[in-house]
C-alpha positions as CSV (number, residue, x, y, z in Angstrom):
1,M,-8.9,28.2,-21.6
2,D,-6.4,25.8,-19.4
3,W,-8.9,22.8,-20.1
4,C,-7.6,22.7,-23.3
5,K,-4.3,20.5,-23.6
6,G,-4.2,18.1,-26.4
7,V,-5.9,15.2,-26.6
8,T,-6.1,11.7,-29.2
9,I,-9.6,10.7,-30.0
10,N,-9.5,6.7,-31.6
11,G,-5.5,7.9,-32.8
12,V,-6.1,11.2,-33.9
13,F,-4.1,13.6,-31.7
14,I,-6.5,17.0,-31.9
15,K,-4.1,19.9,-30.8
16,P,-5.5,22.5,-27.8
17,E,-6.2,25.0,-29.9
18,Q,-8.3,22.4,-32.4
19,Q,-9.8,21.9,-29.1
20,A,-11.2,25.5,-28.3
21,N,-12.5,26.5,-31.5
22,Q,-14.1,23.2,-31.4
23,L,-15.8,23.8,-27.9
24,V,-16.7,27.6,-28.8
25,T,-18.5,26.5,-32.1
26,E,-20.7,24.0,-30.3
27,A,-21.9,26.4,-27.3
28,R,-22.8,28.4,-30.5
29,R,-24.3,25.6,-32.2
30,N,-26.4,25.4,-29.2
31,W,-26.3,27.8,-27.0
32,D,-29.2,30.9,-28.2
33,E,-27.4,33.5,-25.1
34,W,-24.4,33.2,-22.5
35,P,-25.9,32.2,-19.8
36,A,-26.5,34.4,-17.3
37,I,-26.1,31.4,-14.3
38,G,-23.6,28.6,-14.5
39,A,-22.2,29.2,-18.0
40,T,-18.5,27.8,-17.1
41,K,-19.8,24.3,-15.2
42,Q,-21.9,24.8,-18.6
43,L,-18.7,24.9,-20.5
44,Y,-17.2,22.7,-18.5
45,A,-19.2,19.8,-19.0
46,L,-19.5,20.1,-22.5
47,F,-15.9,20.1,-23.0
48,R,-15.9,16.9,-21.0
49,R,-18.9,15.3,-23.0
50,I,-17.1,16.1,-26.0
51,F,-13.4,15.1,-25.3
52,G,-13.9,13.3,-21.9
53,P,-12.4,9.7,-21.2
54,R,-14.1,6.9,-23.1
55,E,-15.5,3.7,-21.0
56,P,-14.4,1.2,-23.0
57,D,-17.0,-1.1,-24.8
58,Y,-16.5,-4.3,-22.4
59,G,-19.0,-5.9,-24.8
60,T,-16.6,-5.8,-27.5
61,I,-13.7,-6.5,-25.6
62,S,-15.1,-9.1,-23.9
63,R,-16.4,-10.9,-27.4
64,Q,-13.3,-10.8,-29.1
65,W,-11.8,-12.5,-26.0
66,E,-14.1,-15.1,-26.7
67,K,-13.2,-15.4,-29.8
68,Q,-10.1,-15.8,-29.5
69,Y,-9.9,-18.1,-26.2
70,G,-13.9,-19.3,-25.6
71,P,-15.6,-18.6,-22.6
72,P,-14.9,-17.5,-20.0
73,D,-14.6,-20.8,-17.3
74,R,-15.8,-19.5,-13.8
75,D,-14.9,-21.9,-11.4
76,W,-10.8,-21.9,-12.7
77,S,-11.5,-18.2,-11.9
78,E,-12.5,-18.8,-8.5
79,K,-10.0,-21.3,-7.6
80,F,-6.9,-19.3,-9.1
81,I,-8.6,-16.3,-6.6
82,R,-9.3,-18.7,-3.7
83,A,-5.3,-20.0,-3.8
84,A,-4.1,-16.5,-4.5
85,T,-5.8,-14.5,-0.7
86,T,-5.1,-18.1,0.7
87,A,-0.9,-18.2,-0.1
88,L,-1.9,-14.5,0.8
89,S,-3.3,-14.7,4.7
90,D,-0.2,-17.9,5.1
91,K,2.5,-15.7,3.6
92,R,1.0,-12.8,6.3
93,A,0.6,-15.9,9.4
94,Q,4.3,-16.8,7.9
95,F,5.5,-13.3,8.9
96,L,3.6,-12.0,11.7
97,A,5.1,-16.2,13.4
98,Q,8.4,-15.0,12.5
99,K,7.8,-11.5,13.4
100,A,6.6,-12.8,17.4
101,D,10.2,-14.6,17.2
102,M,12.2,-12.4,16.9
103,D,10.6,-9.8,19.0
104,R,10.6,-12.8,21.2
105,Q,14.1,-12.9,21.2
106,A,14.6,-9.5,21.6
107,I,13.5,-9.3,24.7
108,E,14.8,-12.4,26.5
109,D,18.1,-11.2,25.1
110,A,17.7,-7.4,26.9
111,V,16.9,-9.3,29.8
112,Y,19.9,-11.8,29.2
113,Y,22.6,-8.9,29.0
114,V,20.8,-6.7,31.7
115,E,20.0,-8.5,34.3
116,G,21.5,-12.2,33.4
117,K,24.2,-13.9,32.8
118,G,24.5,-12.2,29.9
119,S,25.7,-8.8,31.9
120,L,29.3,-10.3,32.8
121,E,30.0,-11.1,29.2
122,I,29.4,-8.1,27.9
123,E,32.7,-7.3,25.7
124,G,35.3,-3.8,25.6
125,K,36.7,-1.8,27.6
126,G,35.8,1.5,29.0
127,K,33.5,3.1,26.8
128,E,32.8,0.3,24.7
129,A,31.5,-1.9,27.6
130,R,29.0,1.6,29.1
131,E,27.4,2.0,25.6
132,S,26.8,-1.2,25.1
133,Q,24.9,-1.9,28.6
134,A,23.3,1.4,27.6
135,F,22.3,-0.6,24.7
136,W,20.9,-3.2,26.6
137,M,19.0,-1.1,30.1
138,D,17.9,0.9,27.2
139,A,16.1,-1.8,25.2
140,L,14.9,-3.6,28.3
141,E,13.0,-0.3,29.8
142,L,11.3,-0.1,26.8
143,D,10.0,-3.9,26.6
144,K,9.0,-3.5,30.5
145,R,6.7,-0.5,29.3
146,N,5.5,-1.8,26.2
147,H,5.8,-5.5,27.1
148,P,5.6,-6.1,30.6
149,Q,4.2,-9.7,30.1
150,E,6.8,-11.0,27.6
151,V,9.2,-10.0,29.9
152,E,8.5,-11.4,32.8
153,E,7.9,-14.6,30.1
154,A,11.3,-13.8,29.0
155,R,13.5,-13.7,32.8
156,E,11.5,-17.2,33.9
157,R,12.5,-19.0,30.6
158,L,16.2,-17.8,32.0
159,R,15.1,-19.1,35.1
160,Q,14.5,-22.4,33.9
161,E,17.8,-22.8,31.9
162,G,19.6,-21.3,34.7
163,K,20.6,-18.0,32.4
164,L,19.7,-15.8,35.3
């Protein structure tokens, strides 16, 4: 049987052979004959009933916790959840703001190095300078396609600063 892989129940390990033996014994005890239809399904259901995962008794666990720690403080739980979710949303907002700043700066850099005075500042000779110029031109083309409004805003900022 592929289902019988061994299992630990109440701290006792039951070998695969023992599982198979117990399953066959239980089927013989409860079935008059092998079912003509759905036998495998019924056998698997029997297997799950005997060896399937057991649901923990949360009532017993809760009573043990309450005995050790006292009754749950619902106000504390609500405050904890509120604080955790607020902190998470604050961090997300901070991340999004920082990402927007970095995106804005990258777009402004591309405009500066292609259309502005930065094109005169590109260092290097020959191939190195051409590769740098190509990098900034590719970046600006991508920005024009994906963020046209932000490109225009960057141009306006650079004009006001006298860098365009």
